[in-house]
C-alpha positions in Angstrom: -16.8 2.1 2.5 -20.1 4.0 2.3 -18.2 7.3 2.8 -17.4 7.0 -0.9 -13.6 6.9 -0.3 -13.1 4.1 -2.7 -11.1 3.9 -5.9 -13.4 3.8 -9.0 -12.5 0.2 -9.6 -13.8 -0.8 -6.2 -17.0 1.2 -6.3 -19.0 -1.9 -7.4 -18.7 -2.8 -3.7 -21.4 -0.1 -2.9 -24.0 -1.8 -5.1 -26.6 -3.2 -2.7 -24.2 -2.9 0.1 -26.8 -2.8 2.9 -28.5 -6.0 1.7 -25.3 -7.8 1.1 -23.9 -7.0 4.5 -27.2 -8.0 6.2 -26.7 -11.4 4.6 -23.1 -11.5 5.9 -24.2 -10.7 9.4 -26.6 -13.6 9.3 -23.6 -15.8 8.7 -22.1 -14.5 11.9 -19.7 -12.1 10.2 -20.2 -9.0 12.3 -16.8 -7.3 12.1 -13.8 -6.8 9.8 -11.7 -9.5 11.5 -14.3 -12.2 11.0 -14.9 -11.1 7.4 -11.2 -11.1 6.7 -10.9 -14.7 7.9 -14.0 -15.8 5.9 -12.4 -14.4 2.7 -8.9 -15.7 3.3 -8.9 -18.3 0.6 -10.7 -19.1 -2.6 -12.4 -22.2 -1.2 -13.8 -20.1 1.7 -15.0 -17.5 -0.8 -16.7 -20.1 -2.9 -18.5 -21.6 0.2 -19.6 -18.1 1.4 -20.9 -17.2 -2.1 -23.0 -20.4 -2.1 -24.4 -19.7 1.3 -25.3 -16.0 0.7 -26.0 -15.9 -3.1 -23.5 -13.0 -3.3 -21.2 -13.4 -6.4 -17.6 -14.6 -5.8 -16.3 -11.6 -7.8 -17.9 -9.3 -5.2 -16.1 -11.2 -2.4 -12.7 -11.1 -4.2 -13.1 -7.3 -4.5 -14.2 -7.0 -0.9 -11.3 -9.1 0.2 -8.8 -6.6 -1.2 -10.7 -3.7 0.6 -10.9 -5.5 3.9 -7.2 -6.4 3.8 -6.4 -2.8 3.4 -8.1 -1.9 6.7 -5.2 -3.3 8.6 -2.3 -3.5 6.0 0.7 -5.6 6.8 3.9 -3.4 7.2 6.0 -3.5 4.1 9.0 -5.8 4.5 12.2 -4.5 3.0 13.1 -8.1 1.9 10.0 -8.0 -0.3 10.8 -4.8 -2.1 12.5 -5.5 -5.5 15.9 -4.0 -5.9 17.0 -3.9 -2.2 20.2 -5.8 -1.9 20.7 -8.7 0.5 23.5 -6.7 2.1 21.2 -3.8 2.9 18.5 -6.2 4.3 21.1 -7.9 6.5 22.4 -4.6 7.9 18.9 -3.5 8.7 18.1 -6.9 10.2 21.1 -6.6 12.5 19.4 -3.5 13.9 16.1 -5.4 14.2 14.7 -3.3 11.3 12.7 -5.6 9.0 9.9 -3.3 7.8 9.0 0.2 6.9 7.3 0.5 10.2 10.4 -0.5 12.1 12.5 2.1 10.2 10.4 5.2 11.1 12.2 6.1 14.3 15.5 6.2 12.4 14.5 8.4 9.4 12.1 11.0 10.6 14.6 13.8 10.1 18.1 14.6 8.9 19.8 14.0 12.2 18.1 10.6 12.7 19.2 9.5 9.2 22.8 10.6 9.9 22.8 8.5 13.1 21.4 5.5 11.2 24.2 6.0 8.6 26.7 5.8 11.5 25.3 2.7 13.2 24.4 0.7 10.1 27.3 1.3 7.7 24.8 2.1 4.9 25.5 5.1 2.7 23.5 8.3 2.9 22.1 7.6 -0.5 20.9 4.1 0.5 19.2 5.5 3.6 17.5 8.3 1.7 16.1 5.7 -0.7 14.9 3.5 2.2 13.4 6.6 3.7 11.4 7.3 0.6 10.2 3.7 0.3 9.0 3.8 3.9 7.3 7.2 3.3 5.3 6.1 0.3 4.5 2.7 1.8 2.3 4.6 4.4 -0.2 5.4 1.6 -3.2 3.1 1.4 -3.0 0.4 -1.3 0.8 0.7 -1.6 2.6 -2.6 -1.1 6.3 -3.6 -1.7 6.3 -3.6 -5.5 4.2 -0.4 -5.9 6.4 1.3 -3.3 9.4 0.5 -5.5 7.6 1.7 -8.6 6.8 5.0 -7.0 10.3 5.6 -5.8 11.6 5.0 -9.3 9.8 8.1 -10.4 10.3 11.8 -9.6 7.2 11.6 -7.4 9.1 9.6 -4.8 7.6 11.1 -1.6 4.1 11.4 -0.2 4.3 15.2 -0.6 5.4 15.0 -4.2 2.6 12.6 -5.0 0.0 14.8 -3.3 1.0 17.7 -5.5 1.3 15.8 -8.7 -0.9 16.2 -11.7 -2.7 12.8 -12.0 -1.9 12.4 -15.7 1.8 13.2 -15.1 2.0 10.8 -12.2 0.3 8.0 -14.2 2.8 8.6 -17.1 5.7 8.5 -14.7 4.5 5.2 -13.2 3.9 3.6 -16.5 7.4 4.6 -17.7 8.9 3.1 -14.5 6.9 -0.1 -15.2 8.2 -0.3 -18.7 11.8 0.1 -17.6 12.1 -1.8 -14.3 9.1 -4.3 -14.5 8.9 -4.3 -10.7 5.1 -3.9 -10.7 2.7 -5.2 -13.3 -0.7 -4.1 -11.9 -3.1 -2.2 -14.1 -3.1 1.6 -13.5 -5.8 3.9 -14.8 -6.3 7.6 -14.8 -9.6 7.4 -12.9 -8.0 5.4 -10.1 -5.0 7.7 -10.0 -7.1 10.8 -9.8 -9.3 9.4 -7.0 -6.3 8.0 -5.2 -4.5 11.3 -5.1 -7.5 13.3 -4.0 -9.1 10.9 -1.6 -6.0 9.1 -0.1 -2.6 10.6 -0.9 -3.6 14.2 0.0 -5.0 12.9 3.4 -1.8 11.0 4.3 0.1 13.0 6.9 3.5 14.4 6.1 5.7 13.0 8.9 9.2 12.9 7.4 11.5 15.9 7.2 13.7 15.8 4.1 15.5 19.1 4.5 
């Protein structure tokens, strides 16, 4: 966190960070796993705030950051717009998440083989590939992945090269049309996200 690689909306976490984390250490919270458990519910956050004197709002923001240290793989069943038929065919191959899908989509030949064994169309597989691709980016969950793929910036490479204002406009237009994601999006967060996160996400999928 102290490297400064935080979205602007999360930079309040840096205020008095050394003193706050010293108080947390006194509560026996010496690593990310312990902290994640301590922040896992609102009653726990309330108790921790009472013990440390640190505001609950700080802990709610910290919870989001800690959860992103080890994000849960995006499940296809949780992504809006993916049909039950598609989810079932993936499940038959023991593919339930974006992480499971990667060995099948890394290049054109792999995707052709997935098309053969799954019965899914090339178009469906390409869309799943893009959903898996963008879900690798920090802070992208199932609904945001769907939102991104609904724009022309539907791969990590395209997002990395995007003008922040253009990307924000495209995301807001997709929000208006499909209503798959209702989180607030601001230009400062988008600019920081592109430069500090998206551009540093490896390009691991071959599209051509």
